Structures are given as C-alpha cells and as structure tokens.
Steps between C-alpha positions, in 0.01 A plus 500: 500500500270518202151355482504126451852457639390294801785335690280192526530449124879485484593148397146379573329547164400133458375478858299821459338368183404179680350701786300704250350182354406371845332829596307508173391141552376567852312810387330276244403234752799264468676525833824352616789496745827688445805438718796736461817341636851625545761591753466799728544826312436350156192718427204283593310786661558721196353237268198458728455878510492496122246219511280706731526803269390291201208355699377844609522622141280204400238601756585225747497532877844459660543360851843471661638317800842405628628207702730574793706282727284363780191659347260220595241309300367667185672831578565617140147403390342681794708813434388503137130478585455678831524856373247448223248282683526611860135609516346280230199315645551122494169424328541755222541222244299180540760302303754561777274384782643145531850649519433788740635315803817402313551853365462620858854367553616784272230755583415496872188711444359212291553238770244388755557490874788280609720273294322206333658157541695363205253369242515159336599670175854631468452866611739612229271356232195682638692825540655466155163441336344791688790731421485412129130584492550821698778626273294423190204698634697807602515789255173390341663212319738730308803322634722495806876478550620366834867589559681319782865581560778323693329160498826337608385614846138389457347249740416149384123561497535805276709298256240222505224752421708631209545146371122460502444840339732411213243251377187676622547830311560350156150593380467815709609863439768471767878513475707416809858628480757419766870544556751288687874486532638241262771387738235457773201381295486153658194595710317564171611158384370355824163655428523369143406841363769484235414141411147590396464486120299823515787694659716716276844531659732785402858480627683830475870488418773756562550772241767481235748793477282688251202462731703618800606816317148568371348458847765726652431761233127494568552516877738793458246671274759595243569402141878486561612308807821639656787266430594448872143397577491279191821330604378462860171328417662270246775396740303474825129432435552151353182554296271531805245779428455607863874536548521699176242741640674528837840561342359766270324671790815496711716630220267787421444616860657842510578471869714192466856617580662160458499241219187283479544163682510218246250266675151527646635417845745782468228739385280406796790529745572846371135602539487359855821683589339825393236461774555612859534206747145518632349506156725215386391298802133537397565403137700192605227399745245531217710261292503246786125527563426450128197603299416866457667724763244547780558793738272344767734201526832674440456728803495216759771311312747791494388672819459828311202732504255523210636834377852362467376184326301700246796729437723197444262355244487834319875506496505163325320642197536463207802274460406249774126549546229619260136607548229235457164670545473613861802293606861437405658190359850393411628633171557140403521164676873505426528831682351354817724192473808719466402700810435178693839362401660811647360425850739288713349156592484554881325835452271341242391231749434753776296720266302194381402404856397857586302523176322172578398630842367822345298311239351265759402796717324665207322183386401602145379216272840410348714594800518157662645330193761773456582489870556123485740540207686774688522292818641209300755735338582647840568159658181456708405164350257396775307826476490477121387136510211578735378778271529283188287234667238755601494639146464149357193439717354833389563419136339158543191667647472748213567245224848626402622141493820554302609784724424277797735241350772766463460617860508143633814431300667808649389407851628146458836616369586694814679293761333517835166586338170340605549187289216281628249780464632567149444137400143511634420790267690345211291183528187714504615690192590187305161345579318815390686504169417139419837350595379287787753225428787747529338638816507155660864450409601844628311465827607142568867600481449770765259311725759317717654830612169682562378533857205637695235697319709512183501118494121484538439768236735327259320167548163662431630672186646171380170324569325757282751429220441126539125554465559696180681193365227264630754325719250427774713271727793744484270785602375292794857432618598866478191606694582250772858627512376860537357410840212745479193273523285777652586762237188551285711570191685172551166322539378646169812368329442162665142500370637556149745213544212270596262625229750445218514119519127476575478469881206738517390398850837589652529815288162619626595426861823698469321791333236498776775511764668786313171691496461473877858603573494789250184633666663488844811671366301764311690410183267595214724375221550158659123478562424574133752246377368235737138561399591475132687176568193361678278614212715305254457187709123545531454559127564133430230360732282779644433790259266685742774499767753614240276790400462607863874471568605694192241765581639533853854527360390779264340688791812471718722609211283805439508587870881487512561656157660182362407540135691201357341260750157653440543435129606141573196446721256646247654297218468185711137583569433545128678172421268314742207642304656402168598855410146634460503713814521879564810434713699438183429846359579655838830311521597612150421864577710486816787336311488767228499777760796349685694419182506128587486385141564132570175500695327682212611219271373238746159671513481518122586132467223408741256719308607344167440152640152606612419637154627176349229291668229766488538620140755268345874502426459733202337762720784470752773526235538883486550525877728196499717654226522834680593321821764292323652819359503674837647193669772487233590867556509443875703179458238291682570181313269277705200730456579543133500122455147480644383786276652335192316180593171692498594646160565146377150394614357785290692384193377145562142628512561671163656186346822699453760227541794724410405763756426233761839335454678834508339601830562158654867509398538846653341383826712185514825692448441743786668434836319490834170389347256349752432129478160563341667626180677171422195299608254698292705522181349171375159630610522780242536245223224298667262797463593524132409131454188531711362780283566282195315212674810281512401392850739208528807713431366781719458251783853365456661844496304637793561188705877523443506857627258482793674203660797729562281704736372206703639512853620861463300704753702812419375491140209725407156328474476569126165449320640212297465262795127473431545462124756225562253308717225545239712386205627199691142409592386535138769246413385257768749570780408610854855565623503877433163549667627320809822703501311827462267419790804453725668819379452852628434598139147364536417790733535743209154546350623475144634150568210393717248587230680298231534211745118499516500459121742209530276339762202554269679317217580209733143489635346505152730223384389294801133543404413755771347753265322707763814540709702589191258781414515630859881504497502682166274769645718525811806555281318772305417678824851486645654620173268797459794745539707311240267494196760428230655217698153367580401482133832339400489229765127450480533393135682188622222422745231571239672270252477226763134589558425461129691173480360346821149642471459705817386854571373751243811619314332654194384835650837554664686416179286742300559779752876435503508483120353847481765634739784330311377634167471853629841482672673377184599159641438276197658181635282498809199592284576207271512265799158626610356442153646150486350415838161647404501293183582187699220591742255520208473881500717624209545875435521704181850620418444714194350804671745769601528652843637846423265802474525674162540883502231685307720608201620144445154359553376737227770359271359152559768366739364207704574416861715203396693718258543749784662223707752457220540874441598572861774238481623637166520844660696346788764383251426126497559296184221300337644181643509646852142624460390156389656344809352764730144467359510125427438559131672357195771706336291515179197636689710781644637579152139532377405730790802727442425527126138588579612767749733661245214519251241633746728769646647608166857439615775345291732334756516374858690806625236736365226278640670498843551876503137572408374251757713642780385851415134398521548299817661796675 
C-alpha cells in the first residue's frame, strides 16, 4: 500500500473533508460535536482514527474512551480522562474549583471523602460545564479532541453530558467526536445529542462496487487484485467495509485449505473450529461475559486454570482477538456477536450465571451492573432486580440521576422484583429532577399495594413531593398515612407542611419536637434539618433566636460533616442579618469547594441584594448579571428570575427603559420564579417613576405589587415593604404602615428604618415637629448599613419636612447632594437641589465636579468642561450628556466645541481617544 492510500479514505472523501474542517475549527477555537453513525462494520472507527490523526498533526491533544455494555455511569468519559489526569492535583487550576466535586465522578483522585448528596442543580449540567472548561484548559489551550466510541452502549448520563457539551464547546478549542451504530442510535436520540443544532452528524453508507474493489486492493496491498478475490468481495461483502476486510484476509491466508466461507458467521465458525475444545470454551465464555476478555473472570467461569485461559486468548489472535494496549479486545463488535451466536442458549444462560457470580465476587466498580445484566440474561430475574435497585440507590447518591432512572426501569421490568421499593426510589428520583407532580402520580398508583416499611417510606417520599408542589394539605395527609409520628424526618416534613401556609406556631412546635427526637436518636442530619426549620420560623418574629438556631445548626452540621446542611444554616444566618454577615462568605466558600453551585448562586443573590441597598442597584448590577448568567447555564430558572429582577432595578436607576423592560420580560417568562418576582415587577417601574419624582405613579405601581405579598409569610421580607409604607404615608394613607407593623418584614432593619421615616412624615403632618425629627434620626441610625437606600427614602421624608416645616433638612440635603453628584446620580441630585431651593437654600449648578488632569488644565479645560469630556469619552451623545448633567442641548454643544478647540482635535472620536489615553 502506497503512502496516502488509507483504507479509511475509500468512499469517504466528503466525510474526510468535513472532518478536516471541524478539526481546523477546533484548533482555532471554534469547537463542536461530531457524531459518526452507521451500521456495525461500516468504518466508523476508521473515520475517527483519521480524525485523531488530523488533530495530532494540528498540535491538538487527543483523548479516547469507549462505551461498553453495562459499563456504568460516565464510563467512556472516565476512560478518556483517567490515564492523563490520574495524578493531577484538584486545585491546579482555580477556574475548575467549583467543578472539582463533579469532575470527581470521572476522576476519583479529584473527589473528596464519600459521595456528596445530589445537588439542587442537575449534576449533568455541573459536570458538563466543568468538563468543557477542563478540556479547553488541557494542552495549554492549543486544542483537544475527545473521541468516544460505541456510544450506542453509553449510559444515559454520559449521553446527557454530551448533549450539554455540544452547546458548551462552541467557543472553545474542543472537538468531541463520537460513534454509534445507526441501527441502534435511539439512545443518542433519547439523549438529544443528535438533535442539538451544534452537532454535525455523519452517516456512513455502504461502499459501491468500485469502492469495494478499491478497499480490497488496499487491504491486499497489491495494485492488481486477484480475480477470485475480486469476485468474492463483490458477491459476498454487500458493500460492508469490515466484511470486505475479513473476506480479503481469509482469502489470502496461505494456510486456508478450503474455500473462504461467504459470510462473517461462517468465517467466525471456521476460526472457532480451528481452536482446541478448551480454548474454544474460553473464547465463547468471553463472548458471553462481554466487554474486553478478562482472564481473572474467565477462569472461574470456565473452571480452567490461568495458564490455559491465557493460552486460549493467545490462540484467538489475530482473527478473533486483537491487542489493545496491555489487554485484548474483540477484533470487531460483529466478531463477538458472531461468537456469541454460536453458543447454544442453555449453555449461554449457564455461562452468564457463572460469570455474574464471578463478577460479584470480584466487586470491581463496574462489575455489579454487568453481573445484573448477566443474571437477567441467565434467567435469575429476582437476583438481577435486587442488584438493579441497589445500583439505582447508588446512582441517586452520586448524582447519576439518568442512570438511576435506567436501573429503576430495569428493576421494575423484572417480574417478581422488589416493586414497592422500586417505586419509593422512583418517587425520590422524580422529585429530585423537578417532576414532583409525576412523582405523586407514580407513587399514588403503587401506594395501595405497598405494605410495612415500604408503605411508610413511600408515604414520606410522596409528602416530600407534595411539599415541593406547595400542596400543604396533601402533604399532611400523606404524613398521617405514613404512621411515623415519632420519626424526626417525618416531623421535619410536617414542620414544612405547616410553615408553607403560614402556621408558624405549629411549624415551630413540630421542629422543636423533631430536634428532641433527633438528639435522642443520634441522627445528625435530622437534627440539622429540624434546627434549620426552626430557624426559618423564628426569622419572622424573633431574629435573635433565629441567629442562635442557625448557628447551632451550622455547628452540628460541621460536627457531622454535613456540608450541604452547614451551607443552608450559614445562608439562613446571613439572611437574618440582611446578607451583611461573614457567614455568607463562609457559606459561598463551602459551596464552591463542594461543587454545590445552586447554593453558590443563592449566596451571590443575597450578596447582590445587600449591595443594592448599601451602594445602589447600579453597583449591584455586575454581580446580578454574572449570577443571572450562571443560573442560566445551570438551568436554575427561579434564581435567574430573581437575578434578572435585580438587573431590571439597575436599568431603572439608569433611566434605561429598554433595558428595564427586557430584563423584566426575561424574568416574567422564566418558570418556577418565586412569588416575589411577580410582586416586585411593578416595583421596578415604581423606582423609575420615583427617581423622576412622579410620586403618584410610583405609589400606584408599588402598591399594586406589594399587596400581592400581604399575608404571604413564606415570601422574603424585601426592602420595598418600608418604601411602600413611606410612599403610602406621603400620599395620606396609613394602611401600609399598619400592615407593615403586623408583618414579619418589619423585623428586618432595612424596613424598620424606613418605617421610622414614614412615622416621621405622619408626625410632622400632625404638627408634632419634635417627634418627627426624633423619628427621622432613629431611621438614620437603623439604616446606617444601607446608605444608598437611606438617602433614597430619606428624600421623601425630607420633602415632607420642607413642606410641613419640621426638623433641619438643609444640612442633610446638602450632604446628600454632594454624594449624589460624586456618584453620578443626576436625578437624585436634581431632587436635592429642588428641595434646597424650596427650603430657601439654593445651590450653584454651573461649577463642575470632575478633577481636571494637569495636561488638560494647562490647555484651559474647566471642571465643568471636564464633566462633559468624561461623558464624551464614555460614548454618550450630546443629548444624553445634557440629560445626565441637567444642561440644555445647546450648552453641551458649546462645551464640546470649546473642548475640540482647546485640545486641538478635529472630531469626537479623536477627542475621546486622547481623553482616554490621558485618563489612563
């Protein structure tokens, strides 16, 4: 065969060209997903080998893995990575830190001690994101090709990761290339890998006669193919490349005394017949066991010693078995299937049962799943069902949720299997994956036939699903039916069922009972959950007690190594403090370390809300946008809705109506948004009107939203409660103040402080000037940790003070004006100036606020011109600058013309470039 005459190229020129483009794109940073499909023997592996050769030539790193029957969760991905990264320290790259725990499912040396519980985020999403980042970082960013063969045997979780990767690697130097049998590619369809628009699917077809002859010629290594061989491959190969190769090899074997059999089955039968009986027995047993032939298993299965087994495997080379590194594998999947078909069914069943016993005795990571499949094939349905159920529970614990679904389906399909126990786990799985309604339907159908402990466990699982759907009475009924009133876990669920509709007294009593029983039972997890439930109840009426309870829960969680519950306790503690508490940073660090990214998002949302009241919505916007993006990637629609709402507040503060509406529409369209999102959507527009001093419309909008939160104890005590009471009071109504006093929201300092302002307005209007001034000072004190919110709300109280003649508003207004000017908040600054003018203390507006750099000062640029120049450099138009600085459009035109003359520039772009250069 001459150079360049690769068998992979015969009849595959178009496919090879497409592969070349994909490799070049990945090497240049434009990744993608390639799926090579076709029937067995069509040449998928040859095309992938050519892909790998192209990638190596382009300087890319090539990783390879293969799916096998019964291989377990993530098997091909783990095989591809384990050899390269076996000893890589987990913290080598900071970017991978949030994904270390998830990647530990593929790389055991990266995992912490024990299996973490399933996170709130789909584990496949976290693993997919982490794997995409890992692959992009390998090889120094020069590109990586991940080759995964035989994906028709891949587990459901692997396929789900590939579906995620298809979209995640688009802008990364990563190409993922997989192969699957076309006639058996439905699992890939189930994982929606092929349905992704980013996936390039290549379906290989059989060769035409010219292609058959050319492939035979190249395999024979001769320019002129003997006519008998030519006739044989044309008549018998039916265009299948693998069969062409096998027929050519058989025809050219010098030791073949008889004519070549015309089919693959005949070829394999002939090769088996050439073995002595003992050797044939080993090879047939290897076909029954499946996977790569394993001498350690084949000895017990056949009853032969290790020497005989190894000799048998050597005898199977090269026409049945071929070397694969330090091991052997089947020459082709079709070869193994042909050998298996040659084993009589009764003997096949007996070998399968013996192989299952050998695998269970050995106990390697994937042995249980293979043993269960063999037991099912060998007729032991009860034994197989028990193993499938055990594997499903293991997969649930390690977050392989799709594999858990597969194992439960297999267990449920076996007659005589543990059906009630299967349904218990299926309900748990459905609840974890956000299908609580389906969980209730599934469990309810099986509940009448469940008995004993299975009945109680099923009721508790169904109660948990009912709580997820906020069906409080249904949860109560299921808990009663469980008949486990002394079980601390049942009591925690009961506390949740009482807390949901607002019966906080009963919820606290149940949580307290659960705490006592968990302590007596020594159940650390139940104790943590009960303490957190009690902390939630105390938050609404007794913040000091809530702080103590959450602190105790965090201590217990740390003692028992319960990281998720420790994070929940610390987050609850920070929420009691309004987010400004060291516990929040600690919770976030723990969540990052454990790879619990839903909790990371929750911490970031709480931090963004804190920044919003301390520094303003514009200051919180960058974190809110990052959190919205992370929540979107993790498919946390509820958290994303909250983040988008915070982004909308920032746009409202910037008078950006288009951006505000866009963010609000995004939030409104997301499923699973908490009630606060719908209630506070009008509040965003209310802030926009408030900053424009349209107080009547701001009051109307805020009132329409906040009334949706009245009587909802499960709703968060958002800061807008206090603003609502203040605006209503400004407009002569006391109803919101009364409602706030009766609500748990008043216990949050940010609301309590603004309520003092509202009381000050009411007192000043009633002629009690001294009391009004005292209440204003009290509000200032309480709101000390929320300076931006204090200045915003205080303007309303100061306006009332100017109008009703109480207190000393002028010094405060002047101080706030200075802050607003320096912070670039012109609308609030304008309100301050208006109020100062009405109070008889007008301010000068012509003097600029921006320091002038020495070179510009030497050119004669004034401070006011510098105000304009900074905004020109930021890309604002003259009209936008006029609105931002409260100047006329003509005045800004004059300033810009003066700046062009003083700086010797001829256009705005040149002026901007020179300014930016001097400012940096």
